C-alpha positions in Angstrom: 107.1 -7.4 107.5 110.7 -8.5 108.0 112.4 -6.4 110.7 115.0 -4.0 109.2 118.3 -3.9 111.0 119.3 -0.4 112.1 123.0 0.4 112.2 123.5 0.9 115.9 127.0 2.5 115.8 125.9 5.6 113.8 122.9 6.1 116.0 124.6 5.5 119.4 127.6 7.7 118.7 125.4 10.3 117.2 123.3 10.2 120.4 126.5 10.7 122.6 127.5 13.7 120.5 124.1 15.2 120.8 124.0 14.6 124.5 127.4 16.3 124.9 126.3 19.3 122.8 122.9 19.8 124.3 123.3 18.8 127.9 126.8 19.8 129.2 125.5 22.6 131.4 122.9 20.4 133.1 125.0 17.3 133.8 126.1 16.5 137.3 129.9 17.1 137.8 130.4 13.3 138.2 129.5 11.6 134.9 127.9 8.2 135.0 129.9 7.1 132.0 133.0 7.2 134.1 131.7 4.3 136.3 129.8 2.4 133.5 130.5 3.1 129.8 127.1 1.6 128.9 125.2 4.3 130.9 123.8 7.5 129.3 122.5 10.4 131.2 119.9 12.9 129.9 118.7 16.2 131.1 115.0 17.2 131.1 115.2 18.7 127.7 116.8 15.6 126.1 114.4 13.3 128.0 111.5 15.2 126.4 112.8 14.3 123.0 112.6 10.6 123.6 109.7 8.2 122.9 109.4 5.6 125.7 107.8 2.1 125.7 107.3 -0.4 128.4 108.0 -4.2 128.1 105.0 -6.4 128.8 104.2 -10.0 129.1 102.2 -11.0 126.1 101.0 -14.1 124.2 103.8 -14.9 121.8 102.8 -14.5 118.1 105.3 -15.4 115.4 105.2 -14.6 111.7 105.9 -17.1 108.9 106.2 -15.9 105.3 105.2 -17.7 102.2 104.9 -17.0 98.5 101.3 -17.0 97.3 99.3 -16.7 94.1 95.9 -15.2 93.3 93.3 -17.6 91.8 89.6 -17.4 90.9 87.1 -18.2 93.6 85.9 -21.6 92.3 82.8 -21.3 94.6 81.7 -18.4 92.5 82.5 -19.7 89.0 79.5 -20.5 86.9 80.1 -23.4 84.5 78.6 -23.2 81.0 77.7 -26.4 79.1 76.3 -27.1 75.6 73.0 -29.0 75.5 73.7 -30.2 71.9 76.5 -31.9 70.1 77.9 -30.4 66.9 80.7 -28.5 65.2 81.9 -25.2 66.7 81.6 -22.5 64.0 82.7 -19.5 66.0 84.1 -18.6 69.4 83.4 -14.9 70.3 85.3 -14.6 73.6 88.8 -15.1 75.0 90.1 -15.7 78.5 89.7 -12.7 80.7 87.0 -11.0 78.6 84.0 -9.4 80.4 80.6 -10.6 79.2 77.0 -9.7 79.9 74.2 -12.1 80.7 72.8 -13.5 77.4 75.9 -12.6 75.4 76.8 -15.2 72.7 80.0 -17.0 73.7 80.1 -19.4 70.7 78.0 -20.7 67.8 77.5 -24.4 67.1 76.1 -26.2 64.0 74.1 -29.1 65.3 71.5 -31.5 63.8 70.2 -32.1 67.3 68.2 -28.9 67.0 66.3 -29.9 63.9 65.7 -33.3 65.3 64.2 -31.8 68.4 62.1 -29.3 66.3 60.8 -32.2 64.3 59.8 -34.1 67.4 58.1 -31.0 68.8 56.1 -30.5 65.6 55.0 -34.1 65.7 54.1 -33.9 69.4 52.0 -30.7 68.8 50.1 -32.4 66.0 49.5 -35.5 68.2 48.2 -33.1 70.9 45.7 -31.5 68.6 44.4 -34.9 67.5 44.2 -36.1 71.1 42.3 -33.0 72.1 39.7 -33.5 69.3 39.3 -37.2 70.2 38.8 -36.3 73.8 36.2 -33.6 72.9 34.3 -36.1 70.7 34.4 -38.7 73.4 32.8 -36.3 75.8 30.0 -35.5 73.4 29.3 -39.1 72.5 29.2 -40.0 76.2 26.3 -37.5 76.6 24.4 -39.5 73.9 25.2 -42.8 75.5 27.2 -43.9 72.5 30.6 -43.9 74.4 31.0 -45.4 77.8 32.7 -43.6 80.7 35.8 -45.9 80.1 36.0 -44.6 76.5 36.1 -41.0 77.8 38.8 -41.8 80.4 40.9 -43.4 77.8 40.6 -40.4 75.5 41.5 -38.1 78.4 44.5 -40.1 79.3 45.8 -40.0 75.7 45.2 -36.2 75.7 47.1 -35.6 79.0 50.0 -37.7 77.8 50.2 -35.8 74.5 50.2 -32.5 76.4 53.0 -33.6 78.7 55.1 -34.6 75.7 54.7 -31.2 74.2 55.6 -29.4 77.5 58.7 -31.6 77.8 59.9 -30.8 74.3 59.1 -27.1 74.6 61.1 -26.9 77.9 64.0 -28.6 76.2 63.9 -26.0 73.4 63.7 -23.1 75.9 66.7 -24.6 77.6 68.5 -24.4 74.3 67.7 -20.7 74.3 65.3 -21.1 71.3 62.0 -19.7 72.5 61.1 -18.7 68.9 62.1 -22.0 67.4 60.8 -21.5 63.9 63.7 -20.6 61.6 66.3 -21.0 64.3 66.3 -24.7 64.9 65.9 -25.5 61.2 69.1 -23.8 60.2 70.9 -26.0 62.8 72.6 -23.2 64.6 72.8 -23.1 68.3 74.2 -20.2 70.4 76.0 -20.9 73.7 75.2 -17.8 75.8 76.5 -16.5 79.1 74.2 -17.2 82.1 75.4 -14.1 84.0 77.6 -11.0 84.0 81.3 -11.7 84.7 84.7 -12.6 83.3 85.6 -15.6 81.2 87.8 -17.6 83.5 87.6 -20.9 81.8 87.5 -21.8 78.1 87.9 -25.2 76.3 86.5 -24.4 72.9 88.2 -23.5 69.7 86.7 -22.9 66.3 86.4 -26.1 64.3 86.4 -28.4 67.3 83.5 -30.8 67.9 81.2 -31.0 70.9 80.4 -34.6 71.7 77.1 -35.8 73.0 77.2 -36.6 76.7 80.3 -34.6 77.6 80.2 -33.4 81.2 83.1 -30.9 81.0 82.1 -27.2 81.0 83.0 -25.3 77.9 83.3 -22.0 79.6 83.6 -20.7 83.2 82.2 -17.2 84.1 83.1 -15.5 87.4 82.3 -12.0 88.8 85.7 -11.9 90.6 84.1 -10.0 93.5 86.0 -12.5 95.6 89.2 -14.3 94.9 91.4 -17.0 96.4 95.0 -16.5 97.5 96.7 -19.9 97.5 100.1 -20.6 99.2 102.1 -23.7 100.2 103.0 -24.4 103.8 106.2 -26.3 104.4 106.1 -29.5 106.4 108.2 -28.0 109.1 105.5 -25.3 109.6 102.4 -27.4 109.3 102.1 -28.0 113.1 101.8 -24.3 113.9 99.6 -23.0 111.0 95.8 -23.4 111.5 92.5 -22.5 109.8 91.5 -19.1 111.1 95.1 -17.8 111.5 95.3 -14.1 110.3 97.2 -13.5 107.1 98.6 -10.3 105.6 99.1 -10.3 101.8 101.1 -7.9 99.7 100.8 -8.2 95.9 103.9 -7.6 93.9 101.8 -5.5 91.6 100.9 -3.0 94.3 103.9 -2.2 96.5 103.0 -1.1 99.9 99.3 -2.2 99.6 98.4 -4.9 102.1 95.3 -7.1 102.1 94.2 -8.9 105.2 92.3 -12.1 105.7 92.3 -15.5 107.5 93.1 -19.0 106.4 89.8 -20.6 105.4 91.1 -24.0 104.4 94.2 -26.2 104.5 94.6 -29.2 102.3 94.7 -32.6 103.9 97.1 -34.0 101.2 100.8 -33.3 101.3 102.5 -32.7 97.9 105.0 -35.5 98.0 107.4 -33.7 95.6 107.5 -30.3 97.4 106.6 -31.5 100.9 103.9 -28.9 101.3 100.2 -28.4 102.1 98.2 -25.8 100.2 96.4 -23.2 102.2 93.6 -20.9 101.0 92.5 -17.4 101.9 89.3 -16.0 100.5 89.5 -12.2 99.8 86.8 -9.8 98.9 87.8 -8.0 95.7 85.1 -5.3 95.0 87.4 -3.1 93.0 88.8 -5.9 91.0 92.4 -5.1 91.8 93.4 -8.7 92.4 93.8 -10.7 89.1 94.2 -14.4 88.7 97.8 -15.3 88.4 99.2 -12.4 90.5 102.0 -13.2 92.9 101.7 -12.1 96.5 103.9 -12.2 99.6 101.9 -13.7 102.5 102.7 -13.4 106.2 100.9 -15.7 108.5 100.6 -14.6 112.1 100.9 -17.6 114.4 99.9 -18.0 118.0 102.7 -19.9 119.6 100.7 -20.9 122.7 103.0 -19.3 125.3 103.7 -15.9 126.9 107.0 -14.0 126.7 108.4 -10.5 127.4 107.3 -8.4 124.4 108.6 -5.1 123.2 107.9 -3.0 120.1 110.3 -3.8 117.3 111.3 -0.1 117.2 113.0 -0.5 120.6 115.6 -2.8 119.1 118.9 -1.6 117.6 121.2 -4.0 115.7 124.9 -3.6 115.8 127.8 -6.0 115.1 125.5 -9.1 114.9 123.9 -8.3 118.3 120.6 -6.7 119.3 120.5 -3.9 121.9 118.0 -1.8 123.7 118.4 1.4 125.7 116.7 0.9 129.0 115.9 3.3 131.8 117.9 2.9 135.0 116.5 5.9 136.8 114.6 9.1 135.8 117.5 10.5 133.8 119.9 7.6 133.4 119.6 5.0 130.7 121.7 1.9 129.9 122.7 0.3 126.6 121.9 -3.3 127.1 122.4 -6.5 125.0 119.3 -8.6 124.5 118.5 -12.1 123.1 115.6 -12.1 120.7 113.6 -15.3 120.8 111.2 -14.5 117.9 109.6 -11.7 115.9 105.9 -11.2 115.6 103.9 -8.8 113.3 104.9 -5.7 115.3 106.6 -7.1 118.4 109.9 -8.7 119.4 109.9 -11.4 122.0 112.9 -11.3 124.4 114.3 -14.2 126.3 117.3 -12.3 128.0 118.1 -8.7 128.7 114.6 -7.2 129.3 112.1 -7.9 132.1 108.4 -7.0 132.4 107.8 -3.3 133.0 111.3 -2.2 131.9 111.1 1.2 130.3 112.9 1.4 126.9 113.7 4.1 124.4 111.1 3.5 121.6 110.2 4.4 118.1 112.7 6.5 116.2 114.3 8.1 119.2 117.9 7.0 118.7 117.7 7.8 115.0 116.2 11.2 115.5 118.6 12.2 118.3 121.6 11.0 116.3 121.0 13.2 113.3 
């Protein structure tokens, strides 16, 4: 995105040579160069080889470049927790591995499972007793032996026992132990992936302990269909960079490939050490080309809030620390002219001196092509 300086001398003198070779027979007897060395005259054939552009008044858009880095989209990372405490016997995955929903990520030995199974067995037995007591109470109520209050008490005990069983069964299902017999009693608990995706976070190692009540996820799973590109904005540029500004990003890993997006968020806290604010771009990544940790060159297109004379970058020629254009004076006469460039945009140069609105200029590749 940075404008490449073209060696004007080779192109300009090559142009003069070509003009002399191709157009001598069609030149007027009086050469315009004799009165003004900056003027160049073309015949119809030569003019047909030129590409011409017109200077326009446009909204000035600048371009600022920053270094960026690809990160996981934290809005699409699924955290994985353990519902039990215990000792980690085995970890089956590493960072970056692709896993399927239900795949075992790690195995934990935990006494919590057998305790829950014991509680569930006791609750089921209590439920059976409460159900029989309620049935008997209903029969005895029919024979006037039990009062209506006795029946209501028996029913309340039965409903409470049923709720207790449901609660414990739900807990066991949450553990992934639908068929609890033989699984809970060997004290083994499997941490499984809740979805398809890549392992983007991992805090477990074999032999480590999971403590009861910990709130930190043990794994993070992401589908990487979208990623974040994070880059830092310098304090001197903060005033002109905004949420919604368009951004072009070129990964170092893919030369020539450009991804486009817009700034979705800018941090409100300045890094006191670096003097920067972090900006974020959310990119769709359906092919999975962008990987976390990749470095990218980012170019932010900034609306500078004013209008200027704008010309295509290809109209500029750089020679001896000075920018030039070749502007039309009449139908067949052009002039080499110094210009002052105020700023560069994505594809445009903004001129403060040397070019006016509606000036006709030699455009893309014409000097280079004619100078060969």
